[in-house]
C-alpha positions as CSV (number, residue, x, y, z in Angstrom):
1,M,8.6,25.8,24.1
2,G,8.4,24.8,20.4
3,T,6.3,22.2,18.9
4,E,7.8,18.9,18.0
5,D,6.6,16.2,15.7
6,H,6.4,12.9,17.6
7,D,5.1,10.8,14.7
8,S,6.6,7.3,15.5
9,T,5.8,6.1,12.0
10,R,8.0,8.6,10.2
11,G,10.7,6.8,8.2
12,C,8.7,3.6,8.3
13,A,7.6,1.5,5.3
14,P,3.8,0.8,5.0
15,K,2.7,-2.6,6.3
16,P,2.5,-5.4,3.7
17,V,-0.9,-7.0,3.5
18,I,-0.9,-10.8,3.8
19,Y,-3.9,-12.7,2.4
20,W,-3.9,-16.1,4.2
21,R,-6.2,-18.9,5.4
22,P,-6.1,-21.2,8.4
23,G,-4.3,-24.5,7.9
24,C,-2.0,-23.2,5.1
25,P,1.6,-24.2,6.0
26,Y,3.0,-21.7,3.5
27,C,1.0,-18.9,5.2
28,A,2.2,-20.0,8.6
29,R,5.8,-20.1,7.5
30,L,5.5,-16.6,6.0
31,R,3.8,-15.0,8.9
32,W,6.2,-16.6,11.4
33,G,9.2,-15.5,9.3
34,L,8.0,-11.9,9.0
35,R,7.4,-11.7,12.7
36,R,10.9,-13.0,13.4
37,M,12.2,-10.3,11.0
38,K,10.2,-7.7,13.0
39,V,8.1,-6.8,9.9
40,T,4.6,-5.7,11.0
41,T,1.8,-6.8,8.6
42,E,-1.9,-6.5,8.1
43,E,-3.4,-10.0,7.8
44,L,-6.6,-10.8,6.0
45,N,-8.1,-14.3,6.3
46,I,-9.7,-15.1,3.0
47,W,-12.1,-17.6,4.7
48,T,-13.7,-14.9,6.8
49,D,-13.4,-11.9,4.5
50,P,-15.2,-12.2,1.2
51,A,-13.6,-9.1,-0.2
52,A,-10.2,-10.5,0.6
53,A,-11.1,-13.8,-1.1
54,A,-12.4,-11.9,-4.2
55,F,-9.2,-9.9,-4.4
56,V,-7.0,-13.0,-4.2
57,R,-9.0,-14.6,-7.0
58,S,-8.7,-11.5,-9.1
59,V,-4.9,-11.5,-9.0
60,N,-4.5,-15.3,-9.2
61,G,-6.5,-16.3,-12.3
62,G,-9.6,-17.1,-10.3
63,D,-7.7,-19.3,-7.7
64,E,-7.6,-18.7,-4.0
65,T,-3.9,-19.2,-3.8
66,V,-2.3,-18.1,-0.5
67,P,-0.3,-16.6,0.8
68,T,-0.7,-13.6,-1.5
69,V,1.1,-10.5,-0.3
70,V,0.7,-6.9,-1.4
71,V,3.5,-4.4,-0.8
72,A,2.5,-0.9,-1.8
73,G,0.6,-2.1,-4.9
74,V,3.0,-4.9,-5.8
75,T,1.5,-8.4,-5.6
76,L,3.7,-11.3,-4.6
77,L,2.4,-14.9,-4.8
78,N,3.7,-17.3,-2.2
79,P,6.8,-15.3,-1.3
80,T,9.4,-16.0,1.3
81,P,9.8,-13.6,4.2
82,R,13.0,-12.5,2.6
83,Q,11.3,-11.6,-0.7
84,V,8.7,-9.5,1.2
85,K,11.4,-7.7,3.1
86,R,13.4,-7.1,-0.1
87,E,10.4,-5.6,-1.8
88,L,9.9,-3.3,1.1
89,E,13.5,-2.3,0.9
90,R,13.3,-1.8,-2.9
91,Q,10.3,0.4,-2.7
92,F,11.2,2.3,0.5
93,P,15.0,2.5,0.8
94,G,16.3,3.8,4.1
95,T,13.1,3.0,6.0
96,R,12.4,0.4,8.6
97,P,9.4,-1.9,8.6
98,L,6.4,-0.6,10.6
């Protein structure tokens, strides 16, 4: 018997990171849209994670503007689900979302 690689993440793009806060309708729409598109994300609540809030301020001129999304080092401010998916496809052609 030979050894086989059973890595289920092979051929998958890394997860986009969504910085969000409760009560934000833009965040809710983005998160819902990405789930519907089967894009798995990492989500950081800026009201409970001081480091996440500091990051958001650092890329938004001191403002806590959400949703802020990072796709493999590229920051997107208030993107649509389609823009996030396009960025994943641009950076990782031929892969599927994790």
